[in-house]
N, C-alpha and C positions, 0 to 999 in steps of 0.2 A: 244670404251667404250660403253660398252653394258647400254642398259634404262630398262633391266626387271627388274622387281623388285623380289627380292627370296618368292620363296614360304612359306606361314606361315608353322610353324612346329607345331602350335598348335590347335590340331584338333579341329572342328566346336562344340560349342554346343548342346544337346540332346533337340530337340522340342519336346515336347507333340505332340500328332498328332491331328491338327487340325480338330475341330467339332462345328456345328451349330446347332441350332433349328431351327425351323419351324418360332418361330416367330423370331427371332433374324433375318434371313433369310430376311423374307418380309419387315419389319421395313427398313433394312438396303438398299433391293434392290428399297423401296419407298423413302428414302432418298434422294436417288443418281438419281434417275430417275427426282425428281425435282430440283436438280442443274442441269441436263441437260436443262432441258425446261429453268426455269427461265436464265438461262446462254443462249442459242438462244433467249430469249428476249432484255434482256441487251445486247445491239449490241451496238459500237459506231456511233455516226457521220457520219461517212465515209466508213461505213459495207455495205452499198446500194451501194455505186457508186456515182456521180459525180451528177447524175441527180435528185436524191432526197436532194437535196442541193440547184438545181434551183429554181428564182422563179416559183410560180403556175402562168398559164395564165392567162390572164388580155385583158379586150374590151373595146372598147369606146362605148358606149352608150348615143345616145340624146333623151329625150323624156319630155313631159309636164305636168308637176303634179301641179293643182289644176291654170292651166293657165300661168303657168313660166315655160319659156323653161331651162333644165338645161341636159349638155354636161357633162359625168362623165368618169372616167376609176374606170375599177371597176373589181374584181377578179372573170372568168367567172364564180366561183361557187356561189357569193353571190345575196342572195334572193331580190325578190323589199321589203319585210319588213325592211330587214338590210336598203337597199341604202337609202330606205325613212326616218330611224331611224339616222342610223351611220354618212349617209353622206349629207341628208338634213335636219336635224334636227325636222323632224317633227312625233315626238312621241305619237299625237296621235293615231296612228295604233298599237295595243298591240300584243308582243309576247306571247301568253297563254301557248300553246303545241306545240308550233313549230311543227306540223304536220298534220297540217290542218284539225283537228277533232274538233277546239272550236269557231274558226269562229273571234274570238276576233281583227284578223289579216285582217279583210276583207275591201276589196276596192274595187273602180271599175276603171277596165282598157276598155278604149273604149266602157264606158256604160255598160259595164257585170262584174257583182259580179265575184271577183277570191279572194282565199287566198294568197296573199301576200307572207304569210310565203314558201309559195310550185310554188312559180312564178320564176324563173330564170330572174334577171333585165335585162340580156344582149339580151335576146330574147324580149324585147320590143322598138326594138330600132324606136322611129317614134310613137310609144303609147302615148294616153292621158291619165294621172290617174287624178284622183279626188280620196281624203283623208278625212277624215273626216272634217280636217283645212278648207277645199275648199268648203262645202259646205253655209254657211253661207255671204250670202252681207254684208259686213261693219257688222252694228250693227244690221240687219233682221236678224233674226236664219230662217235656214231652216223649211218647213212645221213640218216635221218630228220629228226635234230636238224640236220644241217650243210643238207637242204634245205628246215628251217622258215627258215635264215636267209639261205638262197639267194633263197628266195620272198619275204619280209617277210612271215611266216605269221604274226604276233603282232604285240598293240600292248604292251596293259596286260601283258601276261603272265601274270596270275594262272591261266588256266585254260590254259596252253599245255606243260607238263607231263602234263596229263591226254588233253590232244589228241595229243599223242606219246603217249605210252603205249597210248592206243586206236588210232591210227597204225599201228602198231609190229604190234599184234593184228591190225588188217583184213588188213596183209600178210601174215603168216604164215597168216590163215582162206582166204587168196586171195580176200577180197569187194575189188578193184581194177581189176576189166574194164571202166570207165570210172569218169567221172566220177559218172554218178548214179547206178551203184552204191556208189560210195564215201562220197558224201552219205547214202546208205542208212544203212550200216551205222557209220556215224560221225555217228548222231543223237542217240546218246545224250548227245556232247558239249556242251556251250553256251558260244559265246563272247558277251561283253556286246557285245565292240567288233567285232563282228562280221564278222568274217576268214576268212568261211567258205571263199569263193573262193580264197583265198589259199592255204589250211592244204588244200584235195580237193587243189589244184594239185602242195602238200608232198607230199603222200602218193603222188600218182602216179606227180612224180618218182623220189621214193626206189624206190617198187615196180618200177618200169623199168629202175633203175640210172642214172639220167640223172645 
């Protein structure tokens, strides 16, 4: 038995010749191109293979923070700032720009000032970290903390922890010979409230033991 379909005896309708304007052509191709791009962006979760679904690499890091030893497993991409804030609940170090430009996240690593938002935690195995929470000795404030209070060197307070930590580093490094030198070596810390004059005065007074 044949499965062929009989040819139609009806003549196909006569179509008008296809015409389009330049404007219609551009609009149509633009929409089509956008659809192709969008289709390339919205891919399924398995479109990139099994590797994309794998857990990100992690590592073990042991470090001393404010005199307390901590050993944690973290994603290798975790910054020191996120380790402090999210894993150790030390929120005194602030996340400002998260790009190393404002200094609000400044802490001391082995006595040196660093922007903790740019420092990978897994690279600090064995390091000693000091944050704003570790400066005071019980109820006794650090000299620079007290100087900030005495000189009224803050307003909103968001940058203050980073300013103090940077100031402590500045004093340890010996960059307090003059107000100009302090300004230069504290220039990586931004104060949106503009308390720079009082901040410099506080660092100077702490450095001189006033």
